[in-house]
PDB file of N, H, CA, C and O in Angstrom:
ATOM      1  N   GLU A   1      38.525  -2.597  37.935  1.00  0.00           N
ATOM      2  CA  GLU A   1      37.629  -2.771  39.062  1.00  0.00           C
ATOM      3  C   GLU A   1      38.222  -3.772  40.059  1.00  0.00           C
ATOM      4  O   GLU A   1      38.131  -3.573  41.270  1.00  0.00           O
ATOM      5  N   LYS A   2      38.825  -4.842  39.549  1.00  0.00           N
ATOM      6  H   LYS A   2      38.898  -5.003  38.564  1.00  0.00           H
ATOM      7  CA  LYS A   2      39.432  -5.843  40.424  1.00  0.00           C
ATOM      8  C   LYS A   2      40.565  -5.228  41.241  1.00  0.00           C
ATOM      9  O   LYS A   2      40.768  -5.584  42.402  1.00  0.00           O
ATOM     10  N   THR A   3      41.293  -4.311  40.633  1.00  0.00           N
ATOM     11  H   THR A   3      41.128  -4.021  39.690  1.00  0.00           H
ATOM     12  CA  THR A   3      42.388  -3.637  41.333  1.00  0.00           C
ATOM     13  C   THR A   3      41.874  -2.944  42.579  1.00  0.00           C
ATOM     14  O   THR A   3      42.498  -3.016  43.638  1.00  0.00           O
ATOM     15  N   PHE A   4      40.738  -2.270  42.457  1.00  0.00           N
ATOM     16  H   PHE A   4      40.231  -2.211  41.597  1.00  0.00           H
ATOM     17  CA  PHE A   4      40.187  -1.539  43.591  1.00  0.00           C
ATOM     18  C   PHE A   4      39.580  -2.466  44.636  1.00  0.00           C
ATOM     19  O   PHE A   4      39.672  -2.187  45.831  1.00  0.00           O
ATOM     20  N   SER A   5      38.966  -3.554  44.211  1.00  0.00           N
ATOM     21  H   SER A   5      38.892  -3.781  43.240  1.00  0.00           H
ATOM     22  CA  SER A   5      38.376  -4.461  45.196  1.00  0.00           C
ATOM     23  C   SER A   5      39.457  -5.150  46.023  1.00  0.00           C
ATOM     24  O   SER A   5      39.282  -5.345  47.226  1.00  0.00           O
ATOM     25  N   THR A   6      40.567  -5.519  45.398  1.00  0.00           N
ATOM     26  H   THR A   6      40.710  -5.361  44.420  1.00  0.00           H
ATOM     27  CA  THR A   6      41.643  -6.125  46.176  1.00  0.00           C
ATOM     28  C   THR A   6      42.338  -5.089  47.051  1.00  0.00           C
ATOM     29  O   THR A   6      42.883  -5.425  48.102  1.00  0.00           O
ATOM     30  N   LEU A   7      42.319  -3.848  46.625  1.00  0.00           N
ATOM     31  H   LEU A   7      41.876  -3.575  45.771  1.00  0.00           H
ATOM     32  CA  LEU A   7      42.904  -2.780  47.432  1.00  0.00           C
ATOM     33  C   LEU A   7      42.131  -2.613  48.733  1.00  0.00           C
ATOM     34  O   LEU A   7      42.731  -2.400  49.786  1.00  0.00           O
ATOM     35  N   SER A   8      40.821  -2.706  48.672  1.00  0.00           N
ATOM     36  H   SER A   8      40.333  -2.879  47.816  1.00  0.00           H
ATOM     37  CA  SER A   8      40.029  -2.570  49.894  1.00  0.00           C
ATOM     38  C   SER A   8      40.242  -3.759  50.836  1.00  0.00           C
ATOM     39  O   SER A   8      40.136  -3.613  52.054  1.00  0.00           O
ATOM     40  N   GLU A   9      40.540  -4.921  50.280  1.00  0.00           N
ATOM     41  H   GLU A   9      40.626  -5.039  49.291  1.00  0.00           H
ATOM     42  CA  GLU A   9      40.787  -6.104  51.101  1.00  0.00           C
ATOM     43  C   GLU A   9      42.194  -6.121  51.685  1.00  0.00           C
ATOM     44  O   GLU A   9      42.392  -6.572  52.813  1.00  0.00           O
ATOM     45  N   PHE A  10      43.165  -5.636  50.930  1.00  0.00           N
ATOM     46  H   PHE A  10      43.004  -5.270  50.013  1.00  0.00           H
ATOM     47  CA  PHE A  10      44.570  -5.659  51.342  1.00  0.00           C
ATOM     48  C   PHE A  10      45.214  -4.293  51.125  1.00  0.00           C
ATOM     49  O   PHE A  10      46.078  -4.155  50.259  1.00  0.00           O
ATOM     50  N   PRO A  11      44.815  -3.290  51.889  1.00  0.00           N
ATOM     51  CA  PRO A  11      45.314  -1.929  51.650  1.00  0.00           C
ATOM     52  C   PRO A  11      46.811  -1.761  51.884  1.00  0.00           C
ATOM     53  O   PRO A  11      47.417  -0.843  51.331  1.00  0.00           O
ATOM     54  N   GLU A  12      47.407  -2.613  52.676  1.00  0.00           N
ATOM     55  H   GLU A  12      46.914  -3.358  53.125  1.00  0.00           H
ATOM     56  CA  GLU A  12      48.838  -2.482  52.966  1.00  0.00           C
ATOM     57  C   GLU A  12      49.711  -3.092  51.878  1.00  0.00           C
ATOM     58  O   GLU A  12      50.936  -3.057  51.987  1.00  0.00           O
ATOM     59  N   ARG A  13      49.117  -3.641  50.845  1.00  0.00           N
ATOM     60  H   ARG A  13      48.121  -3.669  50.756  1.00  0.00           H
ATOM     61  CA  ARG A  13      49.905  -4.303  49.799  1.00  0.00           C
ATOM     62  C   ARG A  13      50.669  -3.324  48.930  1.00  0.00           C
ATOM     63  O   ARG A  13      51.656  -3.700  48.297  1.00  0.00           O
ATOM     64  N   GLY A  14      50.229  -2.074  48.889  1.00  0.00           N
ATOM     65  H   GLY A  14      49.428  -1.769  49.403  1.00  0.00           H
ATOM     66  CA  GLY A  14      50.908  -1.080  48.071  1.00  0.00           C
ATOM     67  C   GLY A  14      52.251  -0.687  48.653  1.00  0.00           C
ATOM     68  O   GLY A  14      52.545  -0.945  49.820  1.00  0.00           O
ATOM     69  N   VAL A  15      53.049  -0.064  47.826  1.00  0.00           N
ATOM     70  H   VAL A  15      52.810   0.146  46.878  1.00  0.00           H
ATOM     71  CA  VAL A  15      54.371   0.405  48.250  1.00  0.00           C
ATOM     72  C   VAL A  15      54.321   1.915  48.440  1.00  0.00           C
ATOM     73  O   VAL A  15      53.417   2.592  47.950  1.00  0.00           O
ATOM     74  N   TYR A  16      55.308   2.424  49.157  1.00  0.00           N
ATOM     75  H   TYR A  16      56.043   1.874  49.555  1.00  0.00           H
ATOM     76  CA  TYR A  16      55.410   3.868  49.313  1.00  0.00           C
ATOM     77  C   TYR A  16      55.939   4.453  48.007  1.00  0.00           C
ATOM     78  O   TYR A  16      56.906   3.935  47.450  1.00  0.00           O
ATOM     79  N   PRO A  17      55.323   5.521  47.511  1.00  0.00           N
ATOM     80  CA  PRO A  17      55.856   6.140  46.292  1.00  0.00           C
ATOM     81  C   PRO A  17      57.297   6.590  46.516  1.00  0.00           C
ATOM     82  O   PRO A  17      57.591   7.279  47.492  1.00  0.00           O
ATOM     83  N   LYS A  18      58.185   6.204  45.623  1.00  0.00           N
ATOM     84  H   LYS A  18      57.947   5.643  44.829  1.00  0.00           H
ATOM     85  CA  LYS A  18      59.611   6.485  45.815  1.00  0.00           C
ATOM     86  C   LYS A  18      59.893   7.978  45.914  1.00  0.00           C
ATOM     87  O   LYS A  18      60.811   8.392  46.622  1.00  0.00           O
ATOM     88  N   GLU A  19      59.108   8.788  45.210  1.00  0.00           N
ATOM     89  H   GLU A  19      58.362   8.452  44.635  1.00  0.00           H
ATOM     90  CA  GLU A  19      59.311  10.236  45.254  1.00  0.00           C
ATOM     91  C   GLU A  19      59.010  10.805  46.640  1.00  0.00           C
ATOM     92  O   GLU A  19      59.649  11.764  47.074  1.00  0.00           O
ATOM     93  N   LEU A  20      58.044  10.218  47.325  1.00  0.00           N
ATOM     94  H   LEU A  20      57.525   9.440  46.973  1.00  0.00           H
ATOM     95  CA  LEU A  20      57.699  10.676  48.671  1.00  0.00           C
ATOM     96  C   LEU A  20      58.588  10.024  49.723  1.00  0.00           C
ATOM     97  O   LEU A  20      58.907  10.638  50.741  1.00  0.00           O
ATOM     98  N   LEU A  21      58.981   8.795  49.477  1.00  0.00           N
ATOM     99  H   LEU A  21      58.721   8.297  48.650  1.00  0.00           H
ATOM    100  CA  LEU A  21      59.854   8.087  50.410  1.00  0.00           C
ATOM    101  C   LEU A  21      61.186   8.810  50.558  1.00  0.00           C
ATOM    102  O   LEU A  21      61.764   8.835  51.644  1.00  0.00           O
ATOM    103  N   LYS A  22      61.676   9.402  49.463  1.00  0.00           N
ATOM    104  H   LYS A  22      61.206   9.382  48.581  1.00  0.00           H
ATOM    105  CA  LYS A  22      62.920  10.183  49.518  1.00  0.00           C
ATOM    106  C   LYS A  22      62.804  11.351  50.487  1.00  0.00           C
ATOM    107  O   LYS A  22      63.799  11.798  51.057  1.00  0.00           O
ATOM    108  N   LEU A  23      61.577  11.841  50.668  1.00  0.00           N
ATOM    109  H   LEU A  23      60.768  11.477  50.205  1.00  0.00           H
ATOM    110  CA  LEU A  23      61.325  12.962  51.575  1.00  0.00           C
ATOM    111  C   LEU A  23      60.946  12.490  52.978  1.00  0.00           C
ATOM    112  O   LEU A  23      60.675  13.305  53.860  1.00  0.00           O
ATOM    113  N   GLY A  24      60.928  11.169  53.181  1.00  0.00           N
ATOM    114  H   GLY A  24      61.148  10.507  52.465  1.00  0.00           H
ATOM    115  CA  GLY A  24      60.584  10.610  54.477  1.00  0.00           C
ATOM    116  C   GLY A  24      59.086  10.545  54.731  1.00  0.00           C
ATOM    117  O   GLY A  24      58.661  10.391  55.876  1.00  0.00           O
ATOM    118  N   ILE A  25      58.283  10.661  53.684  1.00  0.00           N
ATOM    119  H   ILE A  25      58.629  10.786  52.754  1.00  0.00           H
ATOM    120  CA  ILE A  25      56.821  10.656  53.824  1.00  0.00           C
ATOM    121  C   ILE A  25      56.306   9.248  53.581  1.00  0.00           C
ATOM    122  O   ILE A  25      56.527   8.663  52.520  1.00  0.00           O
ATOM    123  N   ARG A  26      55.613   8.712  54.581  1.00  0.00           N
ATOM    124  H   ARG A  26      55.432   9.187  55.442  1.00  0.00           H
ATOM    125  CA  ARG A  26      55.086   7.352  54.498  1.00  0.00           C
ATOM    126  C   ARG A  26      53.582   7.316  54.744  1.00  0.00           C
ATOM    127  O   ARG A  26      53.053   6.308  55.212  1.00  0.00           O
ATOM    128  N   GLU A  27      52.903   8.392  54.438  1.00  0.00           N
ATOM    129  H   GLU A  27      53.333   9.211  54.058  1.00  0.00           H
ATOM    130  CA  GLU A  27      51.452   8.458  54.629  1.00  0.00           C
ATOM    131  C   GLU A  27      50.692   7.878  53.447  1.00  0.00           C
ATOM    132  O   GLU A  27      49.532   7.487  53.575  1.00  0.00           O
ATOM    133  N   TYR A  28      51.347   7.825  52.303  1.00  0.00           N
ATOM    134  H   TYR A  28      52.289   8.143  52.199  1.00  0.00           H
ATOM    135  CA  TYR A  28      50.691   7.428  51.068  1.00  0.00           C
ATOM    136  C   TYR A  28      51.296   6.136  50.545  1.00  0.00           C
ATOM    137  O   TYR A  28      52.457   5.820  50.804  1.00  0.00           O
ATOM    138  N   ARG A  29      50.485   5.403  49.808  1.00  0.00           N
ATOM    139  H   ARG A  29      49.542   5.660  49.597  1.00  0.00           H
ATOM    140  CA  ARG A  29      50.939   4.173  49.166  1.00  0.00           C
ATOM    141  C   ARG A  29      50.515   4.214  47.706  1.00  0.00           C
ATOM    142  O   ARG A  29      49.723   5.062  47.293  1.00  0.00           O
ATOM    143  N   GLU A  30      51.055   3.289  46.943  1.00  0.00           N
ATOM    144  H   GLU A  30      51.699   2.601  47.278  1.00  0.00           H
ATOM    145  CA  GLU A  30      50.663   3.219  45.538  1.00  0.00           C
ATOM    146  C   GLU A  30      50.640   1.780  45.060  1.00  0.00           C
ATOM    147  O   GLU A  30      51.364   0.918  45.558  1.00  0.00           O
ATOM    148  N   ILE A  31      49.792   1.556  44.087  1.00  0.00           N
ATOM    149  H   ILE A  31      49.204   2.256  43.682  1.00  0.00           H
ATOM    150  CA  ILE A  31      49.774   0.297  43.350  1.00  0.00           C
ATOM    151  C   ILE A  31      49.829   0.667  41.871  1.00  0.00           C
ATOM    152  O   ILE A  31      49.529   1.798  41.488  1.00  0.00           O
ATOM    153  N   PHE A  32      50.208  -0.283  41.065  1.00  0.00           N
ATOM    154  H   PHE A  32      50.452  -1.202  41.376  1.00  0.00           H
ATOM    155  CA  PHE A  32      50.381  -0.036  39.641  1.00  0.00           C
ATOM    156  C   PHE A  32      49.335  -0.793  38.839  1.00  0.00           C
ATOM    157  O   PHE A  32      49.051  -1.963  39.093  1.00  0.00           O
ATOM    158  N   PHE A  33      48.786  -0.109  37.888  1.00  0.00           N
ATOM    159  H   PHE A  33      49.017   0.842  37.682  1.00  0.00           H
ATOM    160  CA  PHE A  33      47.875  -0.682  36.908  1.00  0.00           C
ATOM    161  C   PHE A  33      48.315  -0.072  35.593  1.00  0.00           C
ATOM    162  O   PHE A  33      47.734   0.901  35.113  1.00  0.00           O
ATOM    163  N   LYS A  34      49.364  -0.669  35.013  1.00  0.00           N
ATOM    164  H   LYS A  34      49.837  -1.459  35.402  1.00  0.00           H
ATOM    165  CA  LYS A  34      50.111  -0.070  33.901  1.00  0.00           C
ATOM    166  C   LYS A  34      49.198   0.484  32.823  1.00  0.00           C
ATOM    167  O   LYS A  34      48.241  -0.174  32.415  1.00  0.00           O
ATOM    168  N   PRO A  35      49.494   1.704  32.357  1.00  0.00           N
ATOM    169  CA  PRO A  35      50.612   2.564  32.737  1.00  0.00           C
ATOM    170  C   PRO A  35      50.299   3.472  33.923  1.00  0.00           C
ATOM    171  O   PRO A  35      51.028   4.429  34.183  1.00  0.00           O
ATOM    172  N   TYR A  36      49.230   3.177  34.633  1.00  0.00           N
ATOM    173  H   TYR A  36      48.638   2.399  34.421  1.00  0.00           H
ATOM    174  CA  TYR A  36      48.784   4.079  35.691  1.00  0.00           C
ATOM    175  C   TYR A  36      49.374   3.741  37.049  1.00  0.00           C
ATOM    176  O   TYR A  36      49.684   2.591  37.362  1.00  0.00           O
ATOM    177  N   ARG A  37      49.513   4.794  37.838  1.00  0.00           N
ATOM    178  H   ARG A  37      49.261   5.728  37.585  1.00  0.00           H
ATOM    179  CA  ARG A  37      49.891   4.655  39.243  1.00  0.00           C
ATOM    180  C   ARG A  37      48.700   5.144  40.053  1.00  0.00           C
ATOM    181  O   ARG A  37      48.174   6.228  39.802  1.00  0.00           O
ATOM    182  N   ILE A  38      48.284   4.355  41.010  1.00  0.00           N
ATOM    183  H   ILE A  38      48.712   3.475  41.214  1.00  0.00           H
ATOM    184  CA  ILE A  38      47.147   4.708  41.858  1.00  0.00           C
ATOM    185  C   ILE A  38      47.708   5.045  43.233  1.00  0.00           C
ATOM    186  O   ILE A  38      48.228   4.176  43.934  1.00  0.00           O
ATOM    187  N   ILE A  39      47.598   6.301  43.606  1.00  0.00           N
ATOM    188  H   ILE A  39      47.175   7.007  43.037  1.00  0.00           H
ATOM    189  CA  ILE A  39      48.127   6.792  44.876  1.00  0.00           C
ATOM    190  C   ILE A  39      46.967   6.854  45.859  1.00  0.00           C
ATOM    191  O   ILE A  39      45.920   7.426  45.556  1.00  0.00           O
ATOM    192  N   TYR A  40      47.152   6.272  47.026  1.00  0.00           N
ATOM    193  H   TYR A  40      48.003   5.808  47.273  1.00  0.00           H
ATOM    194  CA  TYR A  40      46.064   6.233  48.000  1.00  0.00           C
ATOM    195  C   TYR A  40      46.602   6.390  49.410  1.00  0.00           C
ATOM    196  O   TYR A  40      47.808   6.359  49.653  1.00  0.00           O
ATOM    197  N   ARG A  41      45.668   6.557  50.326  1.00  0.00           N
ATOM    198  H   ARG A  41      44.688   6.582  50.129  1.00  0.00           H
ATOM    199  CA  ARG A  41      46.009   6.718  51.737  1.00  0.00           C
ATOM    200  C   ARG A  41      45.043   5.872  52.556  1.00  0.00           C
ATOM    201  O   ARG A  41      43.850   5.821  52.255  1.00  0.00           O
ATOM    202  N   VAL A  42      45.551   5.216  53.581  1.00  0.00           N
ATOM    203  H   VAL A  42      46.519   5.258  53.825  1.00  0.00           H
ATOM    204  CA  VAL A  42      44.725   4.412  54.476  1.00  0.00           C
ATOM    205  C   VAL A  42      44.565   5.188  55.778  1.00  0.00           C
ATOM    206  O   VAL A  42      45.549   5.553  56.422  1.00  0.00           O
ATOM    207  N   MET A  43      43.311   5.434  56.157  1.00  0.00           N
ATOM    208  H   MET A  43      42.512   5.137  55.633  1.00  0.00           H
ATOM    209  CA  MET A  43      43.027   6.153  57.403  1.00  0.00           C
ATOM    210  C   MET A  43      41.836   5.491  58.080  1.00  0.00           C
ATOM    211  O   MET A  43      40.759   5.374  57.497  1.00  0.00           O
ATOM    212  N   ASP A  44      42.044   5.061  59.315  1.00  0.00           N
ATOM    213  H   ASP A  44      42.919   5.156  59.790  1.00  0.00           H
ATOM    214  CA  ASP A  44      40.961   4.442  60.098  1.00  0.00           C
ATOM    215  C   ASP A  44      40.258   3.317  59.341  1.00  0.00           C
ATOM    216  O   ASP A  44      39.029   3.270  59.287  1.00  0.00           O
ATOM    217  N   LYS A  45      41.031   2.426  58.767  1.00  0.00           N
ATOM    218  H   LYS A  45      42.030   2.465  58.810  1.00  0.00           H
ATOM    219  CA  LYS A  45      40.529   1.260  58.025  1.00  0.00           C
ATOM    220  C   LYS A  45      39.791   1.624  56.742  1.00  0.00           C
ATOM    221  O   LYS A  45      39.149   0.766  56.135  1.00  0.00           O
ATOM    222  N   ASN A  46      39.875   2.878  56.323  1.00  0.00           N
ATOM    223  H   ASN A  46      40.397   3.575  56.816  1.00  0.00           H
ATOM    224  CA  ASN A  46      39.288   3.314  55.058  1.00  0.00           C
ATOM    225  C   ASN A  46      40.405   3.594  54.067  1.00  0.00           C
ATOM    226  O   ASN A  46      41.481   4.059  54.445  1.00  0.00           O
ATOM    227  N   VAL A  47      40.145   3.310  52.802  1.00  0.00           N
ATOM    228  H   VAL A  47      39.271   2.932  52.495  1.00  0.00           H
ATOM    229  CA  VAL A  47      41.110   3.565  51.739  1.00  0.00           C
ATOM    230  C   VAL A  47      40.596   4.736  50.908  1.00  0.00           C
ATOM    231  O   VAL A  47      39.479   4.706  50.392  1.00  0.00           O
ATOM    232  N   TYR A  48      41.427   5.765  50.789  1.00  0.00           N
ATOM    233  H   TYR A  48      42.335   5.790  51.209  1.00  0.00           H
ATOM    234  CA  TYR A  48      41.079   6.947  50.006  1.00  0.00           C
ATOM    235  C   TYR A  48      42.010   7.030  48.805  1.00  0.00           C
ATOM    236  O   TYR A  48      43.218   7.210  48.958  1.00  0.00           O
ATOM    237  N   VAL A  49      41.448   6.899  47.620  1.00  0.00           N
ATOM    238  H   VAL A  49      40.467   6.752  47.495  1.00  0.00           H
ATOM    239  CA  VAL A  49      42.241   7.032  46.399  1.00  0.00           C
ATOM    240  C   VAL A  49      42.364   8.517  46.102  1.00  0.00           C
ATOM    241  O   VAL A  49      41.363   9.216  45.945  1.00  0.00           O
ATOM    242  N   LEU A  50      43.600   8.990  46.026  1.00  0.00           N
ATOM    243  H   LEU A  50      44.413   8.422  46.154  1.00  0.00           H
ATOM    244  CA  LEU A  50      43.859  10.411  45.833  1.00  0.00           C
ATOM    245  C   LEU A  50      44.217  10.758  44.400  1.00  0.00           C
ATOM    246  O   LEU A  50      43.854  11.827  43.909  1.00  0.00           O
ATOM    247  N   LEU A  51      44.917   9.874  43.734  1.00  0.00           N
ATOM    248  H   LEU A  51      45.212   9.006  44.133  1.00  0.00           H
ATOM    249  CA  LEU A  51      45.353  10.136  42.363  1.00  0.00           C
ATOM    250  C   LEU A  51      45.362   8.854  41.550  1.00  0.00           C
ATOM    251  O   LEU A  51      45.746   7.791  42.039  1.00  0.00           O
ATOM    252  N   ILE A  52      44.943   8.970  40.326  1.00  0.00           N
ATOM    253  H   ILE A  52      44.631   9.833  39.929  1.00  0.00           H
ATOM    254  CA  ILE A  52      45.141   7.925  39.328  1.00  0.00           C
ATOM    255  C   ILE A  52      45.800   8.647  38.165  1.00  0.00           C
ATOM    256  O   ILE A  52      45.153   9.417  37.455  1.00  0.00           O
ATOM    257  N   VAL A  53      47.079   8.395  37.976  1.00  0.00           N
ATOM    258  H   VAL A  53      47.604   7.769  38.552  1.00  0.00           H
ATOM    259  CA  VAL A  53      47.836   9.163  36.989  1.00  0.00           C
ATOM    260  C   VAL A  53      48.667   8.258  36.093  1.00  0.00           C
ATOM    261  O   VAL A  53      49.047   7.147  36.464  1.00  0.00           O
ATOM    262  N   ASP A  54      48.931   8.768  34.921  1.00  0.00           N
ATOM    263  H   ASP A  54      48.623   9.670  34.620  1.00  0.00           H
ATOM    264  CA  ASP A  54      49.800   8.086  33.976  1.00  0.00           C
ATOM    265  C   ASP A  54      51.213   8.110  34.554  1.00  0.00           C
ATOM    266  O   ASP A  54      51.764   9.182  34.801  1.00  0.00           O
ATOM    267  N   GLY A  55      51.785   6.966  34.763  1.00  0.00           N
ATOM    268  H   GLY A  55      51.337   6.094  34.562  1.00  0.00           H
ATOM    269  CA  GLY A  55      53.098   6.855  35.381  1.00  0.00           C
ATOM    270  C   GLY A  55      54.234   7.437  34.568  1.00  0.00           C
ATOM    271  O   GLY A  55      55.352   7.539  35.072  1.00  0.00           O
ATOM    272  N   ARG A  56      53.988   7.821  33.330  1.00  0.00           N
ATOM    273  H   ARG A  56      53.080   7.738  32.920  1.00  0.00           H
ATOM    274  CA  ARG A  56      55.031   8.403  32.491  1.00  0.00           C
ATOM    275  C   ARG A  56      55.173   9.905  32.706  1.00  0.00           C
ATOM    276  O   ARG A  56      56.061  10.533  32.129  1.00  0.00           O
ATOM    277  N   ARG A  57      54.312  10.482  33.525  1.00  0.00           N
ATOM    278  H   ARG A  57      53.591   9.972  33.994  1.00  0.00           H
ATOM    279  CA  ARG A  57      54.381  11.921  33.806  1.00  0.00           C
ATOM    280  C   ARG A  57      55.489  12.217  34.806  1.00  0.00           C
ATOM    281  O   ARG A  57      56.061  11.309  35.409  1.00  0.00           O
ATOM    282  N   ASP A  58      55.783  13.503  34.973  1.00  0.00           N
ATOM    283  H   ASP A  58      55.318  14.241  34.483  1.00  0.00           H
ATOM    284  CA  ASP A  58      56.762  13.948  35.965  1.00  0.00           C
ATOM    285  C   ASP A  58      56.116  13.810  37.344  1.00  0.00           C
ATOM    286  O   ASP A  58      55.445  14.725  37.820  1.00  0.00           O
ATOM    287  N   MET A  59      56.325  12.674  37.966  1.00  0.00           N
ATOM    288  H   MET A  59      56.871  11.931  37.579  1.00  0.00           H
ATOM    289  CA  MET A  59      55.636  12.358  39.213  1.00  0.00           C
ATOM    290  C   MET A  59      56.110  13.203  40.382  1.00  0.00           C
ATOM    291  O   MET A  59      55.313  13.542  41.257  1.00  0.00           O
ATOM    292  N   GLN A  60      57.375  13.548  40.414  1.00  0.00           N
ATOM    293  H   GLN A  60      58.022  13.273  39.703  1.00  0.00           H
ATOM    294  CA  GLN A  60      57.894  14.357  41.523  1.00  0.00           C
ATOM    295  C   GLN A  60      57.117  15.666  41.625  1.00  0.00           C
ATOM    296  O   GLN A  60      56.642  16.024  42.703  1.00  0.00           O
ATOM    297  N   SER A  61      56.988  16.372  40.524  1.00  0.00           N
ATOM    298  H   SER A  61      57.374  16.082  39.648  1.00  0.00           H
ATOM    299  CA  SER A  61      56.272  17.654  40.516  1.00  0.00           C
ATOM    300  C   SER A  61      54.789  17.463  40.796  1.00  0.00           C
ATOM    301  O   SER A  61      54.190  18.226  41.553  1.00  0.00           O
ATOM    302  N   LEU A  62      54.205  16.453  40.190  1.00  0.00           N
ATOM    303  H   LEU A  62      54.692  15.833  39.574  1.00  0.00           H
ATOM    304  CA  LEU A  62      52.781  16.204  40.368  1.00  0.00           C
ATOM    305  C   LEU A  62      52.447  15.871  41.815  1.00  0.00           C
ATOM    306  O   LEU A  62      51.502  16.424  42.377  1.00  0.00           O
ATOM    307  N   LEU A  63      53.211  14.977  42.419  1.00  0.00           N
ATOM    308  H   LEU A  63      53.979  14.527  41.963  1.00  0.00           H
ATOM    309  CA  LEU A  63      52.946  14.602  43.807  1.00  0.00           C
ATOM    310  C   LEU A  63      53.151  15.778  44.746  1.00  0.00           C
ATOM    311  O   LEU A  63      52.380  15.974  45.686  1.00  0.00           O
ATOM    312  N   GLN A  64      54.169  16.541  44.496  1.00  0.00           N
ATOM    313  H   GLN A  64      54.796  16.381  43.733  1.00  0.00           H
ATOM    314  CA  GLN A  64      54.411  17.702  45.350  1.00  0.00           C
ATOM    315  C   GLN A  64      53.255  18.689  45.242  1.00  0.00           C
ATOM    316  O   GLN A  64      52.766  19.193  46.253  1.00  0.00           O
ATOM    317  N   ARG A  65      52.828  18.960  44.039  1.00  0.00           N
ATOM    318  H   ARG A  65      53.225  18.551  43.218  1.00  0.00           H
ATOM    319  CA  ARG A  65      51.755  19.927  43.819  1.00  0.00           C
ATOM    320  C   ARG A  65      50.423  19.428  44.372  1.00  0.00           C
ATOM    321  O   ARG A  65      49.692  20.195  44.999  1.00  0.00           O
ATOM    322  N   ARG A  66      50.099  18.163  44.151  1.00  0.00           N
ATOM    323  H   ARG A  66      50.692  17.540  43.642  1.00  0.00           H
ATOM    324  CA  ARG A  66      48.779  17.649  44.522  1.00  0.00           C
ATOM    325  C   ARG A  66      48.664  17.190  45.966  1.00  0.00           C
ATOM    326  O   ARG A  66      47.600  17.324  46.570  1.00  0.00           O
ATOM    327  N   LEU A  67      49.736  16.652  46.531  1.00  0.00           N
ATOM    328  H   LEU A  67      50.601  16.543  46.041  1.00  0.00           H
ATOM    329  CA  LEU A  67      49.645  16.082  47.872  1.00  0.00           C
ATOM    330  C   LEU A  67      50.300  16.938  48.944  1.00  0.00           C
ATOM    331  O   LEU A  67      49.774  17.050  50.051  1.00  0.00           O
ATOM    332  N   LEU A  68      51.416  17.532  48.639  1.00  0.00           N
ATOM    333  H   LEU A  68      51.843  17.441  47.740  1.00  0.00           H
ATOM    334  CA  LEU A  68      52.166  18.246  49.669  1.00  0.00           C
ATOM    335  C   LEU A  68      51.778  19.713  49.780  1.00  0.00           C
ATOM    336  O   LEU A  68      51.813  20.280  50.872  1.00  0.00           O
ATOM    337  N   ASP A  69      51.411  20.329  48.671  1.00  0.00           N
ATOM    338  H   ASP A  69      51.383  19.868  47.784  1.00  0.00           H
ATOM    339  CA  ASP A  69      51.047  21.741  48.706  1.00  0.00           C
ATOM    340  C   ASP A  69      49.585  21.961  49.051  1.00  0.00           C
ATOM    341  O   ASP A  69      49.156  23.097  49.256  1.00  0.00           O
ATOM    342  N   ALA A  70      48.823  20.888  49.115  1.00  0.00           N
ATOM    343  H   ALA A  70      49.172  19.966  48.949  1.00  0.00           H
ATOM    344  CA  ALA A  70      47.380  21.015  49.378  1.00  0.00           C
ATOM    345  C   ALA A  70      47.105  21.420  50.806  1.00  0.00           C
ATOM    346  O   ALA A  70      45.946  21.571  51.193  1.00  0.00           O
TER     347      ALA A  70
END
């Protein structure tokens, strides 16, 4: 819960997911809550959490399927 409350206060603190950064995509950010990765997007001062996933999964395929193909 603390992870999400600080995210709303400091949404820019997350990093760009490396899998998306390789593709030049900087719309999404992520923070880590081991072993989870929380993928989110900031739009008009609102934070939208898009994925909470186990970081040990094949993230390249998952991100492509869930974020880019949508």
